GUZAVO-271776 format. One line per field, with one value per residue (C-alpha): residue number from 1; x, y, z. Coordinates in Angstrom, 3 decimals. Example, Ala and Ser with C-alpha at 12.3 -4.5 7.8 and 13.67 -1.06 7.14 Angstrom:
! residues 2
n = 1, 2;
xx = 12.300, 13.670;
yy = -4.500, -1.060;
zz = 7.800, 7.140;
END
This chain:
! residues 359
n = 1, 2, 3, 4, 5, 6, 7, 8, 9, 10, 11, 12, 13, 14, 15, 16, 17, 18, 19, 20, 21, 22, 23, 24, 25, 26, 27, 28, 29, 30, 31, 32, 33, 34, 35, 36, 37, 38, 39, 40, 41, 42, 43, 44, 45, 46, 47, 48, 49, 50, 51, 52, 53, 54, 55, 56, 57, 58, 59, 60, 61, 62, 63, 64, 65, 66, 67, 68, 69, 70, 71, 72, 73, 74, 75, 76, 77, 78, 79, 80, 81, 82, 83, 84, 85, 86, 87, 88, 89, 90, 91, 92, 93, 94, 95, 96, 97, 98, 99, 100, 101, 102, 103, 104, 105, 106, 107, 108, 109, 110, 111, 112, 113, 114, 115, 116, 117, 118, 119, 120, 121, 122, 123, 124, 125, 126, 127, 128, 129, 130, 131, 132, 133, 134, 135, 136, 137, 138, 139, 140, 141, 142, 143, 144, 145, 146, 147, 148, 149, 150, 151, 152, 153, 154, 155, 156, 157, 158, 159, 160, 161, 162, 163, 164, 165, 166, 167, 168, 169, 170, 171, 172, 173, 174, 175, 176, 177, 178, 179, 180, 181, 182, 183, 184, 185, 186, 187, 188, 189, 190, 191, 192, 193, 194, 195, 196, 197, 198, 199, 200, 201, 202, 203, 204, 205, 206, 207, 208, 209, 210, 211, 212, 213, 214, 215, 216, 217, 218, 219, 220, 221, 222, 223, 224, 225, 226, 227, 228, 229, 230, 231, 232, 233, 234, 235, 236, 237, 238, 239, 240, 241, 242, 243, 244, 245, 246, 247, 248, 249, 250, 251, 252, 253, 254, 255, 256, 257, 258, 259, 260, 261, 262, 263, 264, 265, 266, 267, 268, 269, 270, 271, 272, 273, 274, 275, 276, 277, 278, 279, 280, 281, 282, 283, 284, 285, 286, 287, 288, 289, 290, 291, 292, 293, 294, 295, 296, 297, 298, 299, 300, 301, 302, 303, 304, 305, 306, 307, 308, 309, 310, 311, 312, 313, 314, 315, 316, 317, 318, 319, 320, 321, 322, 323, 324, 325, 326, 327, 328, 329, 330, 331, 332, 333, 334, 335, 336, 337, 338, 339, 340, 341, 342, 343, 344, 345, 346, 347, 348, 349, 350, 351, 352, 353, 354, 355, 356, 357, 358, 359;
xx = 111.563, 108.513, 108.421, 105.672, 103.614, 103.200, 101.680, 103.647, 106.747, 107.922, 109.564, 112.173, 114.569, 118.300, 119.572, 116.476, 116.191, 119.531, 118.382, 115.386, 117.630, 120.016, 117.097, 115.802, 119.275, 119.579, 116.086, 115.978, 119.444, 119.899, 122.430, 124.235, 123.673, 123.965, 124.157, 123.252, 124.875, 125.692, 129.154, 128.014, 126.543, 129.448, 131.783, 129.644, 127.280, 128.445, 131.130, 128.730, 126.052, 128.383, 129.522, 125.941, 125.348, 125.829, 126.140, 128.546, 127.015, 128.866, 128.303, 128.770, 128.658, 127.143, 127.678, 125.748, 126.199, 124.376, 121.567, 118.127, 119.622, 120.819, 117.417, 116.726, 116.567, 120.188, 121.308, 118.957, 120.577, 123.969, 122.771, 121.055, 124.281, 126.303, 123.894, 124.223, 128.012, 128.168, 126.032, 122.858, 120.002, 116.371, 117.426, 119.602, 118.767, 119.256, 119.734, 119.211, 121.394, 120.788, 118.346, 115.189, 116.990, 118.679, 115.568, 113.226, 115.610, 116.884, 113.373, 112.485, 115.676, 114.830, 111.230, 112.319, 115.492, 114.649, 111.008, 111.578, 114.056, 113.699, 114.861, 115.315, 115.404, 117.834, 117.117, 119.988, 118.336, 115.497, 113.427, 113.840, 113.132, 109.754, 108.652, 110.532, 111.475, 108.028, 104.887, 106.169, 106.547, 109.508, 110.553, 112.603, 112.223, 111.719, 114.021, 113.082, 109.613, 109.384, 108.604, 106.981, 108.165, 107.692, 105.666, 104.281, 105.997, 106.801, 110.279, 111.064, 111.974, 112.636, 115.392, 115.619, 118.929, 118.932, 122.746, 122.767, 121.205, 124.625, 126.039, 123.632, 124.277, 121.744, 120.061, 119.226, 117.698, 115.655, 114.509, 113.242, 111.473, 109.019, 107.446, 106.995, 105.304, 103.059, 102.074, 101.001, 98.922, 96.971, 96.732, 96.167, 96.638, 98.459, 101.222, 101.337, 101.919, 104.674, 106.549, 106.183, 107.612, 110.517, 113.869, 115.266, 118.674, 117.499, 117.987, 116.586, 113.111, 113.460, 113.681, 110.293, 108.741, 110.148, 108.490, 105.165, 105.547, 106.051, 103.004, 100.903, 102.067, 101.725, 98.125, 97.200, 99.030, 97.406, 93.978, 94.764, 97.902, 97.498, 96.549, 92.952, 91.690, 92.982, 96.639, 96.498, 96.428, 100.140, 100.684, 99.652, 101.799, 103.338, 101.363, 102.923, 105.932, 107.046, 106.530, 108.651, 111.340, 111.408, 111.530, 114.425, 116.259, 116.124, 116.312, 119.909, 119.542, 118.058, 119.710, 118.403, 115.961, 116.018, 112.802, 111.657, 112.403, 110.124, 107.434, 107.439, 106.563, 103.956, 102.299, 102.079, 100.535, 98.089, 97.191, 96.130, 94.203, 92.436, 91.080, 89.473, 88.283, 87.737, 86.944, 90.202, 90.110, 92.470, 93.925, 94.574, 96.263, 98.484, 99.384, 100.198, 102.195, 104.263, 105.078, 106.380, 108.358, 110.212, 112.183, 112.783, 114.055, 111.681, 112.317, 111.798, 109.417, 108.594, 105.603, 107.518, 108.676, 105.097, 103.853, 106.532, 105.648, 101.946, 102.861, 104.653, 101.525, 100.101, 102.661, 101.489, 100.661, 97.291, 95.950, 93.115, 91.147, 93.130, 92.325, 94.916, 93.949, 95.150, 94.994, 93.737, 92.613, 89.184, 90.935, 94.066, 94.005, 91.129, 92.456, 90.133, 91.071, 90.631, 90.313, 90.760, 92.261, 92.366, 95.631, 94.460, 94.114, 97.554, 99.058, 97.227, 98.685, 102.188, 101.328, 100.255, 103.596, 105.644, 103.925, 103.891, 106.683, 104.658, 101.481;
yy = 80.872, 78.828, 77.324, 78.490, 75.812, 76.668, 74.576, 71.293, 72.899, 74.765, 78.136, 77.561, 79.835, 79.938, 77.129, 74.904, 75.688, 74.021, 70.985, 70.777, 71.173, 68.450, 66.135, 66.574, 65.952, 62.746, 61.451, 62.315, 60.973, 63.312, 62.262, 65.633, 68.932, 72.082, 75.495, 78.472, 81.733, 85.074, 86.568, 88.530, 85.574, 83.387, 85.759, 86.794, 83.899, 80.581, 79.755, 80.315, 78.235, 75.317, 75.231, 74.373, 71.682, 68.066, 65.737, 63.352, 64.019, 65.829, 69.594, 71.687, 75.491, 77.383, 81.146, 83.783, 87.530, 89.659, 92.054, 92.252, 92.735, 89.101, 87.678, 86.408, 83.310, 83.704, 83.252, 80.265, 78.691, 79.074, 77.398, 74.571, 74.020, 73.939, 71.422, 69.194, 69.448, 68.561, 65.441, 66.611, 64.123, 64.103, 63.123, 66.221, 69.150, 72.839, 75.100, 78.770, 80.871, 84.528, 87.352, 87.487, 87.157, 83.935, 82.410, 83.404, 82.313, 79.254, 78.030, 78.440, 76.636, 73.725, 73.502, 73.205, 71.115, 67.535, 68.587, 69.329, 68.726, 69.611, 72.998, 74.760, 78.531, 80.128, 83.873, 86.176, 89.588, 91.145, 91.372, 87.675, 86.704, 88.438, 88.118, 86.526, 83.183, 82.442, 81.477, 79.354, 82.040, 81.408, 83.132, 85.625, 88.965, 89.487, 92.374, 95.121, 93.635, 92.150, 88.466, 87.814, 84.188, 81.726, 79.116, 78.624, 75.667, 75.138, 74.452, 71.605, 74.150, 77.838, 78.497, 82.023, 82.719, 86.211, 86.115, 87.029, 90.419, 91.491, 91.123, 93.637, 97.281, 99.696, 100.333, 96.612, 96.576, 99.640, 98.000, 94.906, 96.979, 98.240, 94.796, 94.736, 98.141, 96.737, 93.799, 96.307, 98.323, 95.326, 93.353, 95.234, 98.479, 96.541, 95.312, 98.604, 100.535, 98.123, 98.223, 101.962, 102.706, 100.258, 100.492, 98.185, 98.527, 97.264, 93.543, 92.519, 93.863, 93.221, 89.430, 89.250, 91.593, 89.427, 86.388, 88.246, 89.456, 85.908, 84.771, 87.470, 86.501, 82.776, 83.128, 84.894, 82.338, 79.386, 80.869, 81.601, 79.774, 80.580, 84.266, 83.987, 86.357, 87.603, 86.830, 89.767, 91.992, 91.215, 93.322, 96.529, 99.289, 96.886, 97.782, 101.223, 100.201, 97.519, 99.904, 102.532, 99.937, 98.782, 102.345, 103.347, 100.155, 100.988, 104.808, 105.864, 109.209, 107.724, 106.326, 102.818, 102.195, 99.099, 97.081, 98.364, 101.976, 101.689, 99.825, 102.532, 105.078, 102.713, 102.370, 106.138, 106.451, 103.653, 105.456, 108.487, 106.412, 104.774, 108.158, 108.656, 105.142, 103.082, 105.597, 105.798, 108.955, 111.589, 112.378, 108.671, 108.511, 111.439, 109.838, 106.481, 108.074, 110.300, 107.267, 105.474, 108.525, 108.591, 105.603, 106.671, 109.664, 111.577, 110.783, 113.317, 112.614, 114.774, 114.330, 112.271, 109.929, 109.430, 108.820, 106.162, 104.523, 104.443, 102.769, 100.007, 99.280, 97.128, 94.428, 94.020, 90.397, 91.289, 92.677, 90.878, 91.398, 94.538, 96.192, 97.422, 96.491, 97.989, 96.788, 99.697, 100.266, 100.952, 101.491, 100.346, 96.540, 96.424, 95.900, 96.023, 94.151, 94.709, 98.490, 100.532, 104.048, 106.592, 108.082, 111.448, 110.001, 108.446, 111.835, 113.319, 110.574, 111.594, 115.210, 113.965, 112.162, 115.170, 117.522, 115.169, 116.969, 120.172, 118.701;
zz = 142.470, 141.471, 137.986, 135.624, 133.851, 130.190, 127.391, 127.390, 128.911, 132.010, 132.508, 135.199, 137.027, 137.838, 140.144, 140.106, 136.405, 135.688, 137.670, 135.332, 132.299, 133.408, 134.146, 130.587, 129.128, 131.135, 130.343, 126.643, 125.781, 122.826, 120.196, 120.073, 121.906, 119.824, 121.461, 119.283, 120.385, 118.864, 119.292, 122.366, 124.258, 123.141, 124.968, 127.939, 128.707, 127.280, 129.871, 132.783, 131.082, 130.326, 133.960, 134.969, 132.338, 133.416, 130.446, 128.749, 125.349, 122.596, 122.652, 119.508, 119.434, 116.483, 116.403, 114.446, 114.117, 116.738, 115.883, 114.317, 110.831, 110.950, 111.927, 108.422, 106.232, 105.153, 108.760, 109.072, 106.029, 107.667, 110.872, 108.951, 107.000, 110.226, 111.770, 108.714, 108.624, 112.341, 111.766, 113.497, 113.310, 114.420, 117.953, 118.348, 120.640, 119.869, 122.905, 122.050, 124.371, 123.658, 123.215, 121.156, 117.832, 118.942, 120.547, 117.690, 114.940, 116.784, 117.466, 113.785, 112.716, 115.039, 113.824, 110.190, 110.426, 109.396, 109.890, 113.553, 116.356, 120.042, 121.271, 124.603, 125.105, 127.549, 127.251, 128.170, 127.674, 129.623, 126.444, 125.728, 129.340, 129.517, 125.912, 123.029, 124.577, 126.060, 124.170, 121.302, 118.641, 116.376, 113.186, 111.250, 109.518, 105.793, 104.990, 107.426, 107.988, 111.463, 112.038, 108.675, 108.472, 111.316, 113.155, 116.642, 118.306, 121.961, 123.365, 125.726, 128.403, 128.983, 131.509, 132.910, 134.651, 136.185, 136.273, 132.592, 133.342, 134.629, 131.120, 129.553, 128.691, 130.149, 126.794, 126.457, 129.939, 129.033, 125.802, 127.585, 130.201, 127.567, 127.366, 131.128, 130.994, 128.267, 130.468, 133.107, 130.650, 129.355, 132.599, 135.825, 137.700, 140.432, 138.136, 136.227, 139.447, 140.457, 137.179, 136.501, 139.976, 139.781, 138.021, 135.366, 137.045, 140.458, 139.922, 143.321, 142.565, 138.839, 139.189, 140.918, 138.358, 135.556, 137.117, 137.307, 133.737, 132.471, 134.476, 132.767, 129.283, 129.993, 131.181, 127.944, 125.781, 127.572, 126.849, 123.199, 121.987, 118.274, 118.564, 117.392, 120.095, 123.450, 122.673, 120.260, 123.353, 123.798, 120.682, 122.445, 120.970, 118.453, 115.328, 115.090, 117.175, 114.716, 111.791, 113.575, 114.336, 110.695, 109.377, 111.630, 110.678, 106.966, 106.889, 106.260, 108.027, 111.218, 114.335, 114.757, 117.609, 119.780, 119.857, 123.250, 122.325, 119.294, 121.245, 123.941, 121.243, 119.841, 123.245, 123.684, 120.222, 121.098, 124.321, 122.296, 119.746, 122.674, 123.825, 120.412, 119.619, 122.772, 125.497, 127.445, 129.566, 128.163, 131.589, 132.123, 128.700, 129.661, 132.981, 131.378, 128.577, 130.838, 132.977, 129.876, 128.758, 132.087, 130.833, 127.214, 125.261, 123.011, 119.327, 116.546, 113.632, 110.605, 108.289, 105.731, 108.508, 109.646, 106.097, 105.565, 108.893, 107.974, 104.669, 106.602, 108.666, 105.855, 106.731, 110.338, 111.220, 112.775, 109.494, 107.774, 104.565, 103.784, 107.121, 109.638, 113.174, 116.451, 120.037, 122.151, 125.753, 127.180, 130.505, 132.277, 132.183, 129.672, 126.128, 123.132, 119.977, 116.237, 116.186, 113.012, 112.962, 110.159, 108.940, 110.259, 113.762, 113.501, 112.584, 115.575, 117.767, 116.693, 117.597, 121.031, 121.375, 120.202, 122.640, 125.610, 127.432, 127.307, 128.795;
END
């Protein structure tokens, strides 16, 4: 599968990807190689990865706890301490082998340790393959608030090995698929039709769709690396989706939602807002939303839930000068940035979501 040229690094795939990795290890002559894993990837992915690595350099493994609740500065402190205790220097390399938590946090750790060491991302989840590991965003959460602390800094390489998809439970595949659906909504009817008609459990077709999804994200990032304009379109569904994810993470009486599950809801809500604010046809919004809902269960919200979620919107990264901004759609493949929505419209969007099965 053809490599994808990103800004100062490549996204490479499976067998040829490991050839690229081993070439970098040989040419750079790093002092020590550190591999950051969580307990899941330590058990399910590390042995396969190490079998492909060709190096005589020292390799040290650093393990963190799995899950979004550990994507915080306390975990970073633990990794920084481990790096120091294992004699890491500025010529060390950190390889992040894991999902979005590992690649986001590991990238941030590398950027800050001794004011910056090289890192490589090896995403092991579908979500990380198509989104988190690509584009140079690194960072951690602040409490339940998503990605409040971080920097944009590119890795030396992103290596996508489709073998790791076999290690994932179905709910993790479903979560990652939301980002691929999003790429269809903001990019083109052609890709939308392909991804909405495919299955996240059909790995033969999924690998090609993953490649296309990364191409879509990479093209946007190359045009706007620091999210001053069009890169904001990649946040379609994320303004409300992140608030929903944060709320369900903190609420004691709620079953936690995976990232993609929350983003799927956020995209449906954004579809409705688009009919009121940017001219998306209501029948098109219904069609798009029902296609999304085919992959995800309907989640129940009461008024107090919605009020709490709206309160969390003020922490969204796209906000400016006290205003909450949404990415919406004029039509399929035509995102419109910096849109404001009233609380009343947001409540109406939740009504649209709740009643979707009846329409």
